[in-house]
PAZAPA-4460 file (N, C-alpha, C; in steps of 0.05 Angstrom, whole numbers, plus 32768, in hexadecimal, padded with zeros to 4 digits):
% residues 95
    n_x    n_y    n_z   ca_x   ca_y   ca_z    c_x    c_y    c_z   seq   type   mol
   7F2D   7E7C   7E30   7F40   7E93   7E30   7F47   7E99   7E4D     1      X     A
   7F62   7E9A   7E58   7F67   7EA1   7E71   7F61   7EBE   7E7D     2      X     A
   7F5C   7EBE   7E94   7F58   7EDB   7EA1   7F77   7EE6   7EA1     3      X     A
   7F6F   7F02   7E9A   7F8A   7F10   7E96   7F8E   7F24   7EAB     4      X     A
   7FA7   7F27   7EB9   7FA9   7F36   7ED1   7FC6   7F49   7ECC     5      X     A
   7FC2   7F61   7ED5   7FD7   7F75   7ED4   7FEB   7F71   7EEC     6      X     A
   8003   7F6D   7EEB   8015   7F6A   7F06   801F   7F8A   7F0A     7      X     A
   801A   7F91   7F1F   8021   7FAB   7F28   8036   7FB0   7F3C     8      X     A
   803D   7F93   7F4D   8053   7F94   7F62   805C   7F74   7F63     9      X     A
   8073   7F74   7F6D   807D   7F58   7F75   8088   7F58   7F94    10      X     A
   808F   7F42   7F9B   809D   7F3D   7FB3   80B7   7F2E   7FAC    11      X     A
   80CF   7F38   7FB3   80E6   7F2E   7FAB   80EF   7F1B   7FBC    12      X     A
   8102   7F0A   7FB6   8113   7EFB   7FCA   812F   7F07   7FCE    13      X     A
   813E   7EFC   7FDD   8156   7F04   7FDE   816D   7EF9   7FCB    14      X     A
   8162   7EE8   7FBC   8174   7ED9   7FA9   817B   7EE9   7F92    15      X     A
   8191   7EE1   7F87   819C   7EF2   7F70   8198   7EE2   7F55    16      X     A
   8194   7ECB   7F57   8190   7EB7   7F3F   8174   7EC2   7F31    17      X     A
   8179   7EC5   7F18   8160   7ECF   7F06   8147   7EBE   7F0C    18      X     A
   814A   7EA3   7F0E   8132   7E93   7F10   8127   7E90   7F2D    19      X     A
   8130   7EA0   7F3F   812B   7E9F   7F60   8129   7EB9   7F69    20      X     A
   8126   7ED0   7F5C   8122   7EEA   7F63   8108   7EF7   7F6B    21      X     A
   80F4   7EE7   7F66   80D5   7EF0   7F68   80C7   7EDA   7F7A    22      X     A
   80BE   7EE7   7F90   80AE   7ED3   7FA0   808F   7ED4   7F9B    23      X     A
   8084   7EEA   7F97   806C   7EEC   7F90   8063   7F06   7F7D    24      X     A
   804C   7F07   7F71   8045   7F1C   7F5E   8028   7F27   7F68    25      X     A
   8023   7F3F   7F67   8007   7F4A   7F6D   8001   7F5E   7F5A    26      X     A
   7FE9   7F64   7F5E   7FD8   7F7B   7F51   7FC1   7F84   7F5D    27      X     A
   7FAE   7F94   7F4E   7F95   7F9C   7F56   7F80   7F97   7F40    28      X     A
   7F6A   7F85   7F4E   7F56   7F7B   7F37   7F49   7F99   7F31    29      X     A
   7F38   7F93   7F1B   7F24   7FA8   7F11   7F0F   7FB3   7F26    30      X     A
   7F0B   7FA6   7F3B   7EF7   7FAC   7F52   7F0A   7FBC   7F69    31      X     A
   7F23   7FBD   7F67   7F33   7FC9   7F79   7F3D   7FB7   7F8E    32      X     A
   7F35   7F9D   7F8C   7F42   7F8A   7F9E   7F5D   7F80   7F9A    33      X     A
   7F70   7F87   7FAC   7F8C   7F7B   7FA7   7F8E   7F5B   7FAA    34      X     A
   7FA2   7F52   7F98   7FA6   7F38   7F96   7FC5   7F32   7F95    35      X     A
   7FCE   7F1B   7FA3   7FE7   7F13   7FA3   7FEA   7EF7   7FA5    36      X     A
   7FFC   7EEA   7F90   8001   7ECF   7F8F   801E   7EC6   7F8E    37      X     A
   8027   7EAF   7F95   8043   7EA7   7F93   8048   7EA2   7F77    38      X     A
   8062   7EA4   7F72   806B   7EA0   7F55   8064   7E83   7F4E    39      X     A
   8066   7E70   7F5B   8060   7E56   7F55   8041   7E51   7F4D    40      X     A
   802D   7E61   7F57   800F   7E60   7F51   8011   7E6C   7F37    41      X     A
   801E   7E82   7F33   801A   7E91   7F1A   8027   7E7E   7F00    42      X     A
   803E   7E70   7F05   8046   7E5E   7EF1   8030   7E4A   7EE9    43      X     A
   8028   7E3E   7F00   8015   7E2A   7EFE   7FFC   7E34   7EEB    44      X     A
   7FF2   7E4A   7EF6   7FD9   7E58   7EE5   7FE1   7E5E   7ECA    45      X     A
   7FF6   7E66   7EC3   7FFF   7E6F   7EA7   8003   7E51   7E97    46      X     A
   800E   7E3F   7EA3   800D   7E23   7E91   7FF7   7E18   7E90    47      X     A
   7FE4   7E19   7EA3   7FC8   7E0C   7EA0   7FB4   7E1B   7E93    48      X     A
   7FBD   7E34   7E89   7FAF   7E46   7E76   7F94   7E55   7E86    49      X     A
   7F9A   7E56   7EA6   7F83   7E5C   7EB3   7F86   7E80   7EB5    50      X     A
   7F99   7E87   7EB7   7FA1   7EA3   7EBA   7FB7   7EAF   7EA6    51      X     A
   7FB9   7EC5   7E9E   7FD0   7ED0   7E91   7FD7   7EEC   7E9F    52      X     A
   7FEF   7EF4   7E9E   7FF7   7F0D   7EAF   8005   7F1F   7E99    53      X     A
   8007   7F38   7EA2   8018   7F49   7E90   8020   7F62   7EA0    54      X     A
   8036   7F72   7E9A   8040   7F8A   7EA9   8039   7F9E   7E91    55      X     A
   8032   7FB7   7E99   802D   7FCB   7E8A   8047   7FE0   7E8A    56      X     A
   8051   7FE7   7E73   8069   7FFB   7E71   806A   8006   7E5A    57      X     A
   8070   801E   7E58   8074   802C   7E3E   805F   802B   7E27    58      X     A
   8044   802C   7E33   802E   8028   7E23   802A   800D   7E14    59      X     A
   8039   7FF9   7E1C   8038   7FDD   7E16   8032   7FCA   7E2C    60      X     A
   8026   7FB8   7E28   8020   7FA2   7E37   8032   7F8A   7E32    61      X     A
   8045   7F83   7E45   8058   7F6E   7E44   804B   7F54   7E50    62      X     A
   8049   7F40   7E41   803B   7F28   7E4C   8051   7F1A   7E5E    63      X     A
   8049   7F0C   7E72   805A   7EFD   7E7F   8059   7EDE   7E7B    64      X     A
   8071   7ED5   7E77   8076   7EBB   7E6C   8084   7EA7   7E81    65      X     A
   8080   7E8F   7E80   8090   7E7C   7E91   80A9   7E78   7E84    66      X     A
   80C1   7E7C   7E92   80DD   7E74   7E88   80E9   7E5B   7E99    67      X     A
   80FB   7E4C   7E8B   8107   7E38   7E9B   8128   7E40   7E99    68      X     A
   8132   7E3E   7EAD   8153   7E47   7EB3   815F   7E2C   7EA9    69      X     A
   817A   7E31   7EA7   818E   7E1B   7E9F   818F   7E04   7EB2    70      X     A
   8182   7E09   7EC9   8182   7DF2   7EDE   8165   7DE5   7EDF    71      X     A
   8153   7DF0   7ECE   8139   7DE2   7ECE   8123   7DEE   7EDF    72      X     A
   8129   7E06   7EEC   8118   7E16   7EFD   8108   7E26   7EEF    73      X     A
   80EB   7E26   7EF4   80DC   7E35   7EE4   80D6   7E50   7EF4    74      X     A
   80D4   7E69   7EE6   80CE   7E81   7EED   80C2   7E90   7EDC    75      X     A
   80B5   7EA6   7EE1   80AB   7EBA   7ED2   80B6   7ED1   7ECD    76      X     A
   80B5   7EDD   7EB4   80C1   7EF4   7EA9   80B0   7F01   7E94    77      X     A
   80B9   7F1A   7E8D   80AD   7F24   7E75   80AF   7F1B   7E5B    78      X     A
   809F   7F17   7E4A   80A6   7F0C   7E2E   80BE   7F17   7E20    79      X     A
   80C0   7F34   7E26   80D5   7F41   7E19   80F3   7F3F   7E27    80      X     A
   80F1   7F37   7E42   810B   7F32   7E53   811D   7F1E   7E46    81      X     A
   8132   7F24   7E48   8146   7F10   7E43   814B   7EF9   7E59    82      X     A
   815C   7EFB   7E69   815F   7EE7   7E7D   8150   7EE9   7E96    83      X     A
   8156   7F05   7EA2   814B   7F0B   7EBB   8130   7F19   7EBA    84      X     A
   8121   7F15   7ECD   8103   7F1C   7EC9   8104   7F39   7ECD    85      X     A
   8114   7F4D   7EBC   8112   7F68   7EC0   80F8   7F77   7EC5    86      X     A
   80E7   7F73   7EAF   80CB   7F7E   7EAF   80BE   7F7D   7ECE    87      X     A
   80C1   7F65   7ED7   80B4   7F60   7EF4   80C7   7F6E   7F09    88      X     A
   80DE   7F6E   7F08   80F2   7F76   7F1A   80ED   7F98   7F1E    89      X     A
   80E5   7FA0   7F04   80E3   7FC0   7F03   80CB   7FC8   7F16    90      X     A
   80BA   7FB6   7F1D   80A1   7FBC   7F2B   80A6   7FC0   7F49    91      X     A
   8098   7FD3   7F57   809C   7FD9   7F72   8096   7FBF   7F80    92      X     A
   80A3   7FBF   7F9A   809B   7FAB   7FAB   8083   7FAC   7FBB    93      X     A
   8077   7F92   7FC8   8060   7F96   7FD7   804A   7F8E   7FC9    94      X     A
   8031   7F8B   7FDA   8019   7F86   7FCC   8004   7F9B   7FDB    95      X     A
***
């Protein structure tokens, strides 16, 4: 079973494309240590089954999934999001 992490912040890019808007994600471990990884690392970890991620909102945990744009680019988004990664983009910036 993969380790499960809460994403509490993101680092954005200056791009407007839905599949290129997030540079990295971050959060805080249970021991209080902050973590940050690039989106590409998160995608690889999800696909390999090493880690899973979610965001908390409105008393529900929204799993983060890997999506593929119509151009074949992989990106992460909330399982309940349509095209854009709105669940992630709603988080504050920085780590």
